[in-house]
C-alpha positions as CSV (number, residue, x, y, z in Angstrom):
1,X,-16.7,12.3,15.7
2,X,-14.0,10.8,18.0
3,X,-15.5,7.3,17.5
4,X,-15.1,7.6,13.8
5,X,-11.5,8.8,14.3
6,X,-10.7,5.8,16.6
7,X,-12.4,3.4,14.2
8,X,-10.3,4.7,11.3
9,X,-7.1,4.4,13.3
10,X,-8.0,0.9,14.4
11,X,-8.6,-0.2,10.8
12,X,-5.3,1.4,9.9
13,X,-3.5,-0.6,12.6
14,X,-5.2,-3.9,11.4
15,X,-4.2,-3.3,7.8
16,X,-0.7,-2.3,8.7
17,X,-0.4,-5.3,10.9
18,X,-1.5,-7.7,8.1
19,X,1.3,-6.7,5.8
20,X,4.2,-8.1,7.9
21,X,2.0,-10.9,9.2
22,X,1.2,-12.3,5.7
23,X,4.6,-11.8,4.1
24,X,7.4,-11.0,6.6
25,X,10.2,-11.5,4.1
26,X,8.6,-9.3,1.4
27,X,7.9,-6.7,4.1
28,X,11.5,-6.7,5.2
29,X,12.6,-6.3,1.6
30,X,10.2,-3.4,1.0
31,X,11.5,-1.7,4.1
32,X,15.1,-2.1,2.9
33,X,14.2,-0.6,-0.4
34,X,12.4,2.3,1.3
35,X,15.4,3.0,3.4
36,X,17.5,3.5,0.2
37,X,15.2,6.3,-1.1
38,X,16.2,9.9,-0.9
39,X,14.4,12.3,1.5
40,X,12.9,14.2,-1.3
41,X,11.5,11.0,-2.9
42,X,10.0,9.9,0.5
43,X,8.4,13.4,0.9
44,X,6.9,13.3,-2.6
45,X,5.6,9.8,-1.9
46,X,4.1,10.9,1.4
47,X,2.5,13.9,-0.1
48,X,1.0,11.9,-2.9
49,X,-0.4,9.3,-0.4
50,X,-1.9,12.1,1.8
51,X,-3.5,13.8,-1.2
52,X,-5.0,10.4,-2.4
53,X,-6.3,9.8,1.1
54,X,-7.9,13.2,1.3
55,X,-9.5,12.8,-2.2
56,X,-10.8,9.4,-1.2
57,X,-12.1,10.8,2.1
58,X,-13.8,13.6,0.2
59,X,-15.5,11.1,-2.1
60,X,-16.6,8.8,0.6
61,X,-17.9,11.6,2.9
């Protein structure tokens, strides 16, 4: 179980690292746009992403 969790976390880090590596200017612009969003909008987006991840995890597992 822990091996799966660490594997998933490692893949997350690889994917997150690819984004600024491939397009640092676009990444910087995206972060600037995210910083302008309201707290409620960020929370709603975070909730949506978490639910999508849980649904995908349920489908895969």
